[in-house]
C-alpha positions as CSV (number, residue, x, y, z in Angstrom):
1,X,-3.0,-13.4,0.2
2,X,0.5,-12.7,1.7
3,X,1.7,-11.3,-1.1
4,X,-0.9,-8.3,-1.5
5,X,-0.3,-7.9,2.5
6,X,3.3,-7.5,2.0
7,X,2.9,-5.2,-1.2
8,X,0.5,-3.1,1.0
9,X,3.0,-2.9,4.2
10,X,5.7,-1.8,2.0
11,X,3.5,0.9,0.8
12,X,2.7,2.2,4.1
13,X,6.2,2.1,4.9
14,X,6.9,4.1,1.7
15,X,4.4,6.7,2.2
16,X,5.8,7.3,6.3
17,X,9.3,7.7,5.3
18,X,8.9,9.4,2.3
19,X,6.2,11.2,3.2
20,X,8.1,12.0,6.6
21,X,11.1,13.4,4.9
22,X,9.1,15.6,2.3
23,X,7.0,17.4,5.1
24,X,9.8,17.8,7.1
25,X,11.9,19.3,3.7
26,X,8.4,21.8,3.5
27,X,9.0,22.9,7.3
28,X,12.9,23.1,6.2
29,X,11.5,26.0,4.4
30,X,10.8,28.0,7.6
31,X,12.7,26.0,10.5
32,X,16.3,26.2,10.0
33,X,16.2,22.8,12.7
34,X,14.2,21.0,10.3
35,X,16.2,22.4,7.6
36,X,19.3,20.8,9.1
37,X,17.8,17.5,10.3
38,X,16.7,16.8,6.5
39,X,19.9,17.4,5.2
40,X,21.6,15.1,8.1
41,X,19.7,12.7,7.1
42,X,19.9,12.7,3.4
43,X,23.7,12.7,4.0
44,X,23.4,9.8,5.9
45,X,21.7,8.0,4.1
46,X,23.5,9.0,1.2
47,X,26.7,7.6,2.7
48,X,25.2,4.1,3.9
49,X,23.9,4.0,0.3
50,X,27.7,4.2,-1.0
51,X,29.0,2.0,1.9
52,X,26.6,-0.5,0.4
53,X,28.4,-0.6,-3.0
54,X,31.4,-0.8,-1.4
55,X,30.1,-3.8,0.7
56,X,28.7,-5.3,-2.4
57,X,32.3,-5.0,-4.1
58,X,34.2,-6.2,-1.5
59,X,31.8,-9.3,-1.2
60,X,32.2,-10.2,-4.4
61,X,35.9,-9.7,-4.8
62,X,36.4,-11.9,-1.9
63,X,34.8,-14.7,-3.6
64,X,31.9,-15.1,-1.2
65,X,29.2,-14.7,-3.9
66,X,27.9,-18.6,-5.0
67,X,29.7,-20.0,-8.3
68,X,26.8,-19.5,-10.7
69,X,26.0,-15.8,-9.3
70,X,27.1,-13.2,-12.4
71,X,30.3,-11.1,-11.2
72,X,29.0,-8.7,-13.7
73,X,26.0,-8.1,-12.2
74,X,27.5,-7.7,-8.6
75,X,30.3,-5.1,-10.0
76,X,27.6,-3.4,-12.0
77,X,25.3,-3.1,-8.8
78,X,28.0,-2.1,-6.8
79,X,28.9,0.5,-9.2
80,X,24.9,2.0,-8.9
81,X,25.2,2.2,-5.6
82,X,28.5,3.7,-4.7
83,X,27.4,6.5,-7.9
84,X,24.0,7.0,-6.1
85,X,26.0,7.5,-2.8
86,X,28.4,10.0,-3.8
87,X,25.9,12.2,-5.7
88,X,23.8,12.0,-2.9
89,X,26.6,13.2,-0.5
90,X,27.8,16.5,-3.5
91,X,23.7,17.4,-3.5
92,X,24.5,17.8,0.4
93,X,26.9,20.5,0.2
94,X,24.8,23.5,-1.5
95,X,22.7,23.4,1.6
96,X,25.0,22.4,4.0
97,X,27.5,25.9,2.6
98,X,23.8,28.1,3.5
99,X,23.5,26.4,6.6
100,X,26.6,26.9,8.3
101,X,26.7,31.0,6.8
102,X,24.9,33.8,7.8
103,X,24.4,36.4,5.5
104,X,21.1,38.0,4.2
105,X,17.7,37.1,4.8
106,X,16.8,33.8,3.5
107,X,14.3,33.7,0.1
108,X,12.6,30.4,-1.0
109,X,11.9,28.8,-3.9
110,X,8.8,28.0,-5.4
111,X,8.0,25.8,-8.3
112,X,4.5,26.3,-9.0
113,X,5.8,30.2,-9.7
114,X,9.3,29.5,-10.3
115,X,11.0,32.2,-8.9
116,X,11.7,33.1,-5.4
117,X,10.3,34.5,-2.1
118,X,11.5,36.1,0.9
119,X,11.0,34.4,4.4
120,X,10.3,36.4,7.2
121,X,10.4,33.0,9.7
122,X,12.7,31.9,11.9
123,X,15.4,31.3,9.1
124,X,16.2,35.0,8.8
125,X,19.5,36.1,9.0
126,X,21.0,33.4,6.5
127,X,21.8,33.3,2.7
128,X,19.2,33.2,-0.1
129,X,18.7,30.0,-0.7
130,X,19.3,29.3,-4.6
131,X,17.8,26.6,-6.8
132,X,20.0,23.1,-5.1
133,X,19.9,24.6,-1.6
134,X,16.4,25.0,-1.7
135,X,14.8,22.1,1.1
136,X,12.0,20.9,-1.0
137,X,14.0,21.0,-4.4
138,X,17.0,19.4,-2.6
139,X,15.0,16.7,-1.6
140,X,13.1,16.2,-4.8
141,X,16.5,16.0,-6.7
142,X,18.1,13.6,-4.3
143,X,15.0,11.2,-4.2
144,X,15.2,11.4,-8.1
145,X,18.2,10.4,-7.9
146,X,17.9,7.3,-5.4
147,X,14.5,5.9,-7.4
148,X,16.9,6.6,-10.8
149,X,19.5,4.4,-9.5
150,X,17.2,1.8,-7.9
151,X,15.5,1.0,-11.3
152,X,18.8,1.1,-12.9
153,X,20.2,-1.5,-11.2
154,X,16.9,-3.8,-11.2
155,X,17.1,-3.0,-15.2
156,X,20.7,-4.5,-15.2
157,X,19.6,-7.3,-13.0
158,X,17.2,-8.2,-15.8
159,X,19.6,-7.8,-18.6
160,X,22.3,-9.9,-17.0
161,X,20.4,-12.3,-15.3
162,X,16.8,-12.8,-18.1
163,X,15.5,-16.0,-15.2
164,X,15.3,-13.3,-12.5
165,X,13.4,-11.0,-14.9
166,X,10.9,-14.1,-15.7
167,X,10.5,-15.1,-12.1
168,X,9.6,-11.3,-10.7
169,X,6.9,-11.1,-12.8
170,X,5.3,-14.5,-13.3
171,X,4.9,-15.1,-9.7
172,X,3.3,-11.5,-9.2
173,X,0.3,-12.7,-11.9
174,X,-2.0,-10.5,-12.8
175,X,-2.7,-7.0,-11.4
176,X,-5.4,-6.5,-9.1
177,X,-7.2,-3.8,-6.6
178,X,-4.5,-4.3,-4.1
179,X,-1.7,-4.3,-6.1
180,X,-2.6,-1.4,-8.4
181,X,-3.6,0.7,-5.1
182,X,-0.3,-0.6,-3.0
183,X,1.7,0.8,-6.0
184,X,0.1,4.0,-6.4
185,X,-0.6,5.1,-3.7
186,X,2.1,6.4,-2.2
187,X,2.9,8.2,-5.3
188,X,-0.3,10.3,-4.8
189,X,0.4,11.0,-1.0
190,X,4.0,11.8,-1.4
191,X,3.1,14.3,-4.8
192,X,0.5,16.1,-2.4
193,X,2.9,15.7,0.8
194,X,5.7,17.6,-1.5
195,X,4.3,20.2,-2.5
196,X,2.9,21.1,1.2
197,X,-0.7,19.9,1.4
198,X,-1.6,19.9,5.2
199,X,0.7,22.6,6.0
200,X,1.3,25.4,3.2
201,X,-1.5,24.4,0.8
202,X,-5.2,23.4,2.0
203,X,-6.7,20.7,-0.9
204,X,-7.5,23.3,-3.0
205,X,-4.4,24.6,-3.4
206,X,-2.6,21.6,-3.7
207,X,-4.9,20.3,-6.7
208,X,-4.3,23.7,-8.7
209,X,-0.2,23.1,-7.6
210,X,-0.8,19.8,-9.2
211,X,-2.1,20.7,-12.1
212,X,-5.4,19.5,-11.6
213,X,-8.8,21.4,-13.1
214,X,-11.5,21.8,-15.5
215,X,-10.6,21.5,-19.0
216,X,-12.9,22.6,-22.1
217,X,-14.3,20.8,-24.8
218,X,-11.9,21.9,-27.2
219,X,-9.4,20.6,-24.8
220,X,-10.8,17.3,-24.6
221,X,-10.2,16.7,-28.2
222,X,-7.1,17.6,-28.2
223,X,-6.9,14.8,-25.2
224,X,-8.7,12.1,-27.6
225,X,-5.8,13.0,-30.6
226,X,-3.4,12.2,-27.9
227,X,-4.3,9.2,-26.9
228,X,-4.8,7.9,-30.7
229,X,-1.7,9.2,-31.9
230,X,0.1,7.8,-28.3
231,X,-1.4,4.5,-29.7
232,X,-0.1,4.4,-33.4
233,X,3.2,5.3,-32.1
234,X,3.0,2.4,-29.7
235,X,2.2,-0.3,-32.5
236,X,5.6,1.3,-34.4
237,X,7.5,0.6,-31.7
238,X,6.2,-2.5,-30.9
239,X,7.5,-3.3,-34.4
240,X,10.9,-1.8,-33.8
241,X,11.0,-4.0,-31.1
242,X,10.2,-7.3,-32.8
243,X,13.0,-6.5,-35.1
244,X,15.7,-4.9,-33.0
245,X,15.2,-7.2,-30.2
246,X,13.4,-10.3,-30.6
247,X,14.2,-12.8,-28.0
248,X,13.5,-9.8,-25.3
249,X,10.3,-9.2,-27.4
250,X,8.9,-12.3,-26.5
251,X,10.0,-12.2,-23.1
252,X,8.2,-8.7,-22.1
253,X,5.5,-9.9,-24.3
254,X,4.7,-12.8,-21.9
255,X,5.3,-10.7,-18.6
256,X,2.9,-7.9,-20.1
257,X,0.1,-10.4,-21.1
258,X,0.1,-11.8,-17.8
259,X,0.5,-9.1,-15.7
260,X,-3.0,-7.7,-17.4
261,X,-4.8,-10.4,-18.8
262,X,-8.1,-10.5,-19.4
263,X,-8.5,-14.1,-20.2
264,X,-11.2,-15.8,-19.1
265,X,-13.3,-12.2,-18.4
266,X,-16.8,-11.2,-19.4
267,X,-16.9,-8.1,-21.3
268,X,-18.0,-6.2,-18.4
269,X,-15.7,-7.6,-15.9
270,X,-12.6,-6.7,-19.0
271,X,-14.0,-2.8,-18.8
272,X,-13.8,-2.5,-15.4
273,X,-10.4,-4.1,-15.1
274,X,-9.4,-1.8,-18.0
275,X,-10.4,1.4,-15.6
276,X,-8.6,0.0,-12.8
277,X,-5.5,-0.8,-14.9
278,X,-5.7,3.2,-16.6
279,X,-7.2,4.7,-14.1
280,X,-5.3,3.7,-11.2
281,X,-1.8,3.8,-12.9
282,X,-2.7,7.3,-14.4
283,X,-3.6,8.8,-11.1
284,X,-0.5,7.6,-9.3
285,X,1.7,8.5,-12.0
286,X,0.6,11.3,-13.2
287,X,0.0,12.8,-9.5
288,X,4.0,12.7,-8.8
289,X,5.5,12.5,-12.1
290,X,3.5,15.1,-14.3
291,X,2.0,17.0,-11.3
292,X,4.4,17.3,-8.6
293,X,8.1,17.0,-10.4
294,X,7.8,18.6,-13.7
295,X,7.2,21.9,-12.6
296,X,10.1,21.6,-9.9
297,X,12.5,19.2,-12.2
298,X,11.3,20.1,-16.1
299,X,9.9,17.6,-18.6
300,X,13.3,15.9,-19.0
301,X,14.4,14.6,-15.9
302,X,10.9,13.9,-15.3
303,X,10.9,11.6,-18.3
304,X,13.8,10.1,-17.3
305,X,12.2,8.9,-14.2
306,X,9.2,8.1,-15.6
307,X,10.6,5.6,-18.3
308,X,12.8,4.4,-15.3
309,X,9.8,3.2,-13.9
310,X,9.2,0.7,-16.1
311,X,10.9,-2.2,-15.7
312,X,9.0,-4.4,-16.9
313,X,10.2,-3.8,-20.5
314,X,14.0,-4.6,-19.7
315,X,16.4,-2.4,-21.2
316,X,14.6,-2.5,-24.5
317,X,13.4,-0.1,-27.1
318,X,10.1,0.6,-25.0
319,X,12.1,2.9,-23.0
320,X,12.9,5.2,-25.7
321,X,9.1,5.0,-26.8
322,X,8.0,5.6,-23.3
323,X,10.6,8.9,-22.5
324,X,9.5,10.2,-25.9
325,X,5.3,9.9,-25.0
326,X,6.2,11.5,-21.8
327,X,7.5,14.3,-23.0
328,X,4.9,14.8,-25.1
329,X,2.6,14.5,-22.0
330,X,4.6,16.7,-20.1
331,X,4.2,19.6,-23.1
332,X,0.4,18.8,-22.5
333,X,0.7,19.1,-19.0
334,X,1.8,22.9,-19.3
335,X,0.0,23.7,-22.0
336,X,-3.3,22.3,-20.9
337,X,-3.4,20.4,-17.0
338,X,-2.7,17.4,-15.2
339,X,-6.2,16.5,-15.7
340,X,-5.3,16.5,-19.3
341,X,-2.3,13.9,-19.1
342,X,-4.1,12.1,-16.4
343,X,-7.7,11.2,-19.0
344,X,-4.9,10.5,-21.8
345,X,-3.1,7.9,-20.0
346,X,-6.3,6.3,-18.4
347,X,-7.3,6.6,-22.2
348,X,-4.5,5.0,-23.6
349,X,-4.2,2.2,-20.8
350,X,-7.7,1.6,-21.0
351,X,-7.3,1.3,-24.9
352,X,-5.0,-1.5,-24.5
353,X,-6.4,-3.7,-22.3
354,X,-10.1,-3.4,-24.1
355,X,-7.8,-4.3,-27.8
356,X,-6.3,-7.2,-26.3
357,X,-9.1,-8.2,-25.0
358,X,-11.3,-8.4,-28.1
359,X,-8.7,-9.6,-30.2
360,X,-8.3,-12.9,-28.4
361,X,-12.5,-13.2,-28.9
């Protein structure tokens, strides 16, 4: 109960902080004061991240860490933090240059249309916004760098300290309704606020920007083929994983079974649990990665971010599999819509749970 409360509290804090900055970025397209505030906050946080990395390195060098603490772990973690902080600082340069000069009417980049539109708001009199200096794009890229750095650091911890990997996920136990909501709700809210819900777009316009819409029966057939193809590809990479990384394969298998275990479930309970895992993960991840980020950052970067999210697989060949299917789902999003990728994602996860359940009978 305490663990679930902590997860919900973390979700609320994430929504408040990241969602608030996303709204500030949207406001910054029309208001110079909001744009300046966003850049100052991001610049400060980037300095903080870089300073944290330097502090970790100094502590490790001073010998203040426990004797059994891997030095390689502290060195790799410090390096990731410093690099992420430096990149964050560098990303602040284009918007800072624009803010500090006055030359031409302002324009804003619209990820939905892929072009720039002239703004008649209070920011007139400043240079045109390029891709890198648009507040929303700038914030999305900066946040992506931080998320990627955090996930990379976690993967390095699990690679250099296998006992930490097992302790983290074994303590979590089987996924529950609360844990799924706590992990996925921030994705949905941040995605909606990031594309301007409540500020630039109403609910209908927000769903359209996120790529949600109707699909035809023929497109449903394509969804079914994608589910089958993803399952077959999963079997191929699973066999490759077992052959190339047998120790990690065994460890990851135990962790995965613990997270989505259907032991003791009735058929109805297994179906409901499969729907929870399928619909819950698909709603959050597809809305954010395929719906909000992909049109702005492109399929490759959105796929790298989504693959890095799957830290429960460690530094394994399964991350390559996740990246590959993300590329395929990204193309599906472009050719049809996010509704299609949501159905593929949900159907794939549901199928894995049900197949696991019936294989144990």
